[in-house]
Structures are given as C-alpha cells and as structure tokens.
DOMARLO-467409 format. One record per residue (C-alpha): residue in one letter; x, y, z. Coordinates in steps of 0.1 Angstrom, whole numbers. Example, Ala and Ser with C-alpha at 12.3 -4.5 7.8 and 13.67 -1.06 7.14 Angstrom:
// DOMARLO-467409
ATOM   residuo      xx      yy      zz
ATOM         a     123     -45      78
ATOM         s     137     -11      71
***
This chain:
// DOMARLO-467409
ATOM   residuo      xx      yy      zz
ATOM         m      -2     835     -97
ATOM         t     -22     847     -67
ATOM         d     -11     873     -42
ATOM         e     -21     859      -8
ATOM         r     -24     893       7
ATOM         f     -52     902     -17
ATOM         p     -72     877     -38
ATOM         l     -62     887     -73
ATOM         r     -50     866    -102
ATOM         l     -22     884    -120
ATOM         v     -27     889    -157
ATOM         p       6     893    -176
ATOM         e       5     908    -211
ATOM         p      10     881    -238
ATOM         a      43     885    -256
ATOM         p      43     859    -284
ATOM         d      76     851    -300
ATOM         p      75     861    -337
ATOM         v      97     832    -346
ATOM         a      79     806    -325
ATOM         p      71     773    -343
ATOM         r      37     772    -360
ATOM         a      24     746    -335
ATOM         a      31     770    -306
ATOM         r       9     796    -323
ATOM         r     -22     774    -319
ATOM         l     -42     781    -288
ATOM         g     -70     759    -275
ATOM         a    -102     770    -258
ATOM         v    -132     752    -244
ATOM         e    -164     767    -231
ATOM         l    -184     743    -208
ATOM         v    -218     756    -197
ATOM         p    -251     738    -189
ATOM         g    -261     716    -218
ATOM         r    -233     727    -242
ATOM         i    -196     723    -248
ATOM         r    -178     745    -274
ATOM         a    -142     740    -284
ATOM         a    -120     760    -307
ATOM         v     -84     765    -320
ATOM         l     -73     801    -322
ATOM         d     -42     819    -335
ATOM         m     -22     844    -315
ATOM         s     -44     873    -327
ATOM         g     -76     857    -314
ATOM         a     -89     846    -348
ATOM         v    -108     813    -346
ATOM         l     -92     788    -370
ATOM         e    -115     758    -362
ATOM         r    -144     752    -339
ATOM         t    -169     726    -329
ATOM         e    -199     724    -306
ATOM         t    -217     695    -289
ATOM         s    -245     692    -264
ATOM         y    -255     670    -235
ATOM         d    -286     667    -212
ATOM         a    -278     691    -183
ATOM         a    -303     676    -159
ATOM         a    -299     639    -166
ATOM         a    -262     636    -176
ATOM         r    -239     613    -157
ATOM         p    -201     619    -155
ATOM         a    -196     593    -183
ATOM         d    -219     614    -205
ATOM         l    -198     645    -198
ATOM         d    -167     625    -207
ATOM         a    -182     615    -240
ATOM         a    -194     650    -248
ATOM         l    -159     664    -239
ATOM         a    -142     638    -261
ATOM         r    -165     648    -291
ATOM         a    -156     685    -286
ATOM         a    -119     677    -282
ATOM         r    -117     663    -317
ATOM         v    -112     699    -329
ATOM         f     -76     696    -316
ATOM         d     -68     665    -337
ATOM         g     -53     686    -365
ATOM         g     -24     695    -343
ATOM         p     -18     700    -306
ATOM         p     -23     735    -294
ATOM         q       1     752    -270
ATOM         g     -24     747    -243
ATOM         i     -61     748    -236
ATOM         g     -80     773    -214
ATOM         v    -114     762    -202
ATOM         a    -142     787    -195
ATOM         a    -166     769    -171
ATOM         a    -199     778    -156
ATOM         g    -205     775    -118
ATOM         l    -179     773     -90
ATOM         v    -144     762    -101
ATOM         d    -111     754     -84
ATOM         p     -85     767    -109
ATOM         d     -56     752     -90
ATOM         a     -71     717     -89
ATOM         g     -86     720    -124
ATOM         l    -120     711    -111
ATOM         i    -156     723    -116
ATOM         t    -167     721     -80
ATOM         e    -204     729     -85
ATOM         v    -230     739    -111
ATOM         h    -265     740     -97
ATOM         d    -281     732    -131
ATOM         v    -258     703    -138
ATOM         p    -255     678    -109
ATOM         a    -230     657    -128
ATOM         l    -205     686    -129
ATOM         r    -200     686     -92
ATOM         g    -163     678     -86
ATOM         y    -158     672    -123
ATOM         p    -120     670    -132
ATOM         v    -123     688    -165
ATOM         a     -86     697    -167
ATOM         e     -75     661    -161
ATOM         r    -100     648    -187
ATOM         l     -88     672    -214
ATOM         r     -51     665    -206
ATOM         t     -57     628    -211
ATOM         l     -75     635    -244
ATOM         t     -51     660    -259
ATOM         g     -17     656    -240
ATOM         v     -13     694    -236
ATOM         p     -15     716    -205
ATOM         v     -50     726    -195
ATOM         r     -62     755    -172
ATOM         v     -97     761    -160
ATOM         e    -113     793    -148
ATOM         h    -147     807    -142
ATOM         h    -166     816    -174
ATOM         a    -170     853    -164
ATOM         r    -134     857    -154
ATOM         l    -122     844    -187
ATOM         q    -147     866    -205
ATOM         v    -130     896    -190
ATOM         l     -97     883    -202
ATOM         g    -111     880    -237
ATOM         d    -122     916    -236
ATOM         r     -89     926    -221
ATOM         w     -68     912    -249
ATOM         f     -90     912    -279
ATOM         g    -120     935    -272
ATOM         p    -132     968    -258
ATOM         g    -111     964    -227
ATOM         r     -78     963    -245
ATOM         g     -55     989    -230
ATOM         r     -76     994    -199
ATOM         r     -65     985    -164
ATOM         t    -100     984    -148
ATOM         f    -134     974    -163
ATOM         a    -161     947    -160
ATOM         s    -173     921    -185
ATOM         v    -210     910    -181
ATOM         s    -227     878    -193
ATOM         t    -264     882    -200
ATOM         g    -292     858    -211
ATOM         q    -294     822    -199
ATOM         v    -261     827    -180
ATOM         l    -255     857    -158
ATOM         g    -222     868    -144
ATOM         v    -195     895    -141
ATOM         g    -158     893    -145
ATOM         i    -137     922    -131
ATOM         l    -103     934    -141
ATOM         y     -91     957    -114
ATOM         a     -58     976    -116
ATOM         g     -46     952    -143
ATOM         q     -55     921    -123
ATOM         v     -85     897    -125
ATOM         l    -104     895     -92
ATOM         a    -103     858     -85
ATOM         p    -107     850     -48
ATOM         p    -107     813     -39
ATOM         g    -143     802     -39
ATOM         g    -154     834     -54
ATOM         r    -184     834     -78
ATOM         s    -197     855    -107
ATOM         g    -222     876     -88
ATOM         a    -253     858    -102
ATOM         h    -262     848     -66
ATOM         m    -258     882     -50
ATOM         t    -290     891     -31
ATOM         v    -309     919     -47
ATOM         s    -343     913     -30
ATOM         a    -344     898       4
ATOM         s    -381     886      -1
ATOM         g    -376     876     -38
ATOM         e    -381     844     -56
ATOM         r    -364     812     -45
ATOM         c    -333     805     -66
ATOM         t    -318     773     -79
ATOM         c    -290     777     -53
ATOM         g    -316     775     -25
ATOM         g    -313     811     -16
ATOM         r    -339     838     -21
ATOM         g    -338     870     -42
ATOM         c    -306     863     -61
ATOM         w    -298     885     -90
ATOM         k    -301     855    -113
ATOM         t    -338     852    -105
ATOM         v    -347     886    -120
ATOM         a    -321     892    -147
ATOM         t    -320     862    -169
ATOM         t    -339     850    -200
ATOM         r    -361     828    -177
ATOM         w    -374     858    -159
ATOM         l    -379     878    -191
ATOM         h    -400     850    -207
ATOM         a    -421     846    -175
ATOM         r    -427     884    -172
ATOM         a    -435     888    -209
ATOM         r    -460     859    -207
ATOM         g    -476     875    -176
ATOM         a    -479     908    -195
ATOM         g    -498     891    -223
ATOM         l    -470     893    -248
ATOM         g    -469     856    -256
ATOM         p    -446     828    -246
ATOM         a    -408     829    -251
ATOM         v    -406     865    -263
ATOM         s    -370     873    -271
ATOM         l    -353     905    -261
ATOM         g    -350     915    -297
ATOM         a    -387     911    -304
ATOM         l    -395     931    -273
ATOM         v    -373     960    -284
ATOM         a    -390     959    -318
ATOM         r    -425     964    -303
ATOM         e    -438     999    -296
ATOM         d    -468     990    -273
ATOM         d    -468    1001    -236
ATOM         a    -467     966    -223
ATOM         a    -435     958    -242
ATOM         r    -419     990    -232
ATOM         q    -427     983    -195
ATOM         v    -413     948    -196
ATOM         l    -381     960    -214
ATOM         a    -376     988    -188
ATOM         e    -381     963    -159
ATOM         y    -356     939    -174
ATOM         a    -330     966    -179
ATOM         e    -336     977    -143
ATOM         n    -330     942    -131
ATOM         v    -298     938    -150
ATOM         a    -286     971    -137
ATOM         l    -293     961    -101
ATOM         g    -262     939    -100
ATOM         l    -241     963    -119
ATOM         v    -249     991     -95
ATOM         n    -234     970     -67
ATOM         i    -203     963     -87
ATOM         q    -198    1000     -95
ATOM         q    -203    1009     -59
ATOM         l    -176     984     -48
ATOM         f    -150     986     -75
ATOM         a    -159    1016     -98
ATOM         p    -148     998    -130
ATOM         g    -163    1026    -151
ATOM         l    -167    1005    -182
ATOM         f    -192     975    -184
ATOM         v    -190     954    -215
ATOM         l    -223     934    -221
ATOM         h    -223     900    -239
ATOM         g    -249     875    -248
ATOM         e    -286     884    -249
ATOM         a    -279     921    -244
ATOM         r    -268     922    -280
ATOM         e    -304     917    -291
ATOM         g    -315     947    -271
ATOM         g    -292     970    -291
ATOM         e    -288    1007    -283
ATOM         r    -322    1010    -265
ATOM         f    -315     983    -240
ATOM         r    -279     995    -235
ATOM         g    -290    1030    -229
ATOM         l    -316    1020    -203
ATOM         i    -289    1002    -183
ATOM         e    -264    1030    -186
ATOM         q    -290    1055    -175
ATOM         r    -298    1036    -144
ATOM         l    -261    1032    -135
ATOM         r    -254    1069    -138
ATOM         a    -285    1078    -118
ATOM         d    -279    1055     -89
ATOM         v    -241    1057     -85
ATOM         l    -222    1087     -71
ATOM         w    -193    1087     -95
ATOM         d    -179    1121     -86
ATOM         g    -141    1117     -86
ATOM         a    -143    1084    -105
ATOM         e    -148    1076    -141
ATOM         q    -184    1081    -152
ATOM         p    -200    1046    -158
ATOM         r    -203    1036    -194
ATOM         v    -220    1005    -209
ATOM         l    -209     990    -242
ATOM         v    -224     960    -260
ATOM         s    -198     935    -274
ATOM         t    -196     931    -312
ATOM         a    -175     899    -310
ATOM         a    -185     875    -338
ATOM         v    -209     848    -325
ATOM         d    -201     862    -290
ATOM         d    -169     841    -288
ATOM         v    -154     861    -259
ATOM         a    -153     831    -236
ATOM         l    -132     812    -262
ATOM         l    -110     843    -266
ATOM         g    -106     843    -228
ATOM         g     -96     807    -228
ATOM         a     -69     815    -254
ATOM         g     -58     844    -231
ATOM         l     -56     821    -202
ATOM         v     -31     799    -221
ATOM         l     -10     829    -230
ATOM         s     -10     842    -194
ATOM         h       5     809    -183
ATOM         g      28     806    -213
***
C-alpha cells in the first residue's frame, strides 16, 4: 500500500498463523539480475528449503531467452506451490504492474512482465520490487535490521544500490531508483545510463579492477586479495574504493539519517578493515549531532541470500 501524500510503501509485520496448512508456510523468492536468475523456497523463519540458479546472456538475450531462463528457475517450485513469490529485480521496476521497466545492462528486460510470466508458470500470486528495496526487507525481518524502524541496506560489488527503511516504512516512490546513478562527480566517467559521474562508475567491482590494474596490482584483483596485501599500492586502492562507496552513503545519511548501514555482497570480502574505512568516512563527513551516530555492519547472511529473504518478506507483507 502506498500513501499518496508521501511516497512510502508500508511494511506490516508478518504474523504467520501457527496452525496454517503446510503449503501456506512455503514462501517463494526469485532474484533476477543481469546474467543470472536465482529462485528459492523458504519457510516462515527465512530458512531456505530448496534453491536453484540459472544464467543467461545479459547483452544478447531476447525476451524468449529470458522466458526460458525463468522457466528453468521456476522448477524449484514444482515440489509444491508456495503461498506466493516475491521477485527482487535489478533496474527500474513498476511494482503495481509487475514489470521490469528498464535495466541498462540487459536490453531484453525493458518492459519485461516478470510477474505475469511467473504467475503463468506457477499459478500463485507474484509481486515484484526493486532488488535493493527487497534487500532492506530481508534485513528488516531476518537480519541486523530486525526490530529497527530506520536503517539502510547496501548492495556492493557488480550491483550497487541502497534500500531504506524509514520510520518503519520502505521508501519506494514511483519511478524511484536505488541510488547507483546519483551524481557524485559532475566531470566523472560516462555511465552505462548515459549520464556522467554516477556513483556506480566509481563504487563497483568494475572500477576496482580497473584501478588495481592501473596501480600495477594485476588484472581482476578481488577486494579480499587487496585487503590481504600490505604494500602501499594496495592500501591506497583499498582506501580509494572505501571512499567511493562512502560517497553515496554520506548523501543517504545527510538526507535520511538512517544511522545503520548494512553492507552486502563484495563488502564481505573486505572484512573489518574495509568496513572500518567506510564507517570512519561516514562519521567524519556527517554532522550527526542530535541523531544516531552512523554505524556500518557487514551482513553475515549465508551465501548473501538477503534478496531472497526480502522476496519472502514481500510475500508476507501482502499476505
């Protein structure tokens, strides 16, 4: 439900019936990102009962190829229909229409009716929401955000984005995005969206690999490998990467003061060292007097399944 006076999507607490039939206790979740579809069946506690993963060619895929990949992933639901399915999708989505309206890295996903396709395949209700927004729901019900009314959940790595829970509600304005394309440098690199200086251009794995290569550290150096090194060049690249990730989070803190930022994805490889650099920058650059002092946590979710957990939470919220 959306309050038209303020673009928030309400997030009711799940209240599962302890005597509900076993079939109603199965929750479906799908994560659809460039090149990959994951699907899972979860129970009411968020435990993954079954899972599957399939891939597709993000650049060359046609809608028919997406249909085929989605059908392969949906086989995980053949063992018994879940109560519903929540889809965590990359790019710009229309939750009311059940569409993925645009993903810059996957032309075939433009206008893709993922909710309709999954309903046809499974016969159960399907909801779709932006990946980062569902991620914050996963943290809200099953992770470090449980019991909090305001915090932010952050995707790092190949995919960048922020979901915000504010006063118990997920910020979800129509047409809103994840923050990856907020401008952090007016004269920066050209982005895949056509803009210049987007946060995505300096705070994703692509930037990290290019910067490490330019510093003579070799091709495709991972964040974990960078942290393990003790030479000056590695320390410098690590500090720059943490600074770039923090750039977007500083803006979020300035606007909404979430206080807590939960990092997912690649940040896990960086461990305490990377986490500490980001938190230090947040605390140095934000006037938090009168608000909660910013904290940064790194998710410990198994296989980083928070998007799937958020999909399950989306089903519960519409139950």
